[in-house]
C-alpha positions in Angstrom: 145.8 43.4 93.6 143.4 40.4 93.5 144.5 37.2 92.0 142.6 34.7 89.9 143.4 31.0 89.3 142.4 29.4 86.0 142.5 25.8 84.8 143.3 25.7 81.1 144.7 23.0 78.8 148.4 22.9 77.7 147.6 24.0 74.1 145.8 27.2 75.3 148.6 28.0 77.8 151.2 27.7 75.0 149.2 30.0 72.8 148.9 32.6 75.6 152.6 32.3 76.4 153.6 32.8 72.8 151.3 35.7 72.3 152.5 37.4 75.5 156.2 36.9 74.4 155.4 38.5 71.0 154.0 41.5 72.8 156.9 41.6 75.3 154.5 41.5 78.3 153.8 39.1 81.1 151.2 36.4 80.8 149.1 38.2 83.5 149.2 41.5 81.6 148.4 39.8 78.4 145.4 38.0 79.8 144.1 41.2 81.5 144.5 43.1 78.3 142.5 40.5 76.3 139.8 40.2 79.0 139.4 44.0 79.0 139.3 44.1 75.2 136.6 41.4 75.0 134.4 42.9 77.7 134.7 46.6 77.2 135.9 47.4 73.7 133.5 45.4 71.6 130.0 46.1 70.3 127.3 43.8 71.7 126.7 40.6 69.8 124.4 41.0 66.8 124.8 44.8 67.0 125.3 45.1 63.2 122.0 43.3 62.5 120.0 46.2 64.2 120.7 48.5 61.3 117.5 49.2 59.4 115.4 47.1 61.9 113.2 50.0 63.2 110.0 50.4 61.2 109.0 53.9 62.4 108.5 56.9 60.2 109.9 59.2 62.8 113.4 57.9 62.2 114.6 59.8 59.2 118.0 61.0 58.0 118.7 64.7 58.6 118.8 66.9 55.6 122.2 68.4 54.8 122.7 71.7 56.7 122.9 75.0 54.7 125.8 77.0 56.1 125.6 79.8 53.5 124.4 82.4 56.1 127.2 81.6 58.5 129.7 84.3 59.3 133.3 83.9 58.1 135.6 82.8 60.9 138.6 84.9 61.9 141.9 83.3 60.9 144.3 82.9 63.7 
């Protein structure tokens, strides 16, 4: 597995060590977990500000579907 060396200050290292101990995992696993969370499990910056930003009449909400003509499903 590849290795990575980082230069960080003592305060940051202490915070990482404490957080890793609280999660009962190694410092390496903790840092990998946090890097993955920050890179892959987050919405892009300013994503929320996009809501309502499109000024185009073709973007409309769907009307509620009418399911009155549907067949009853068989109970299993």
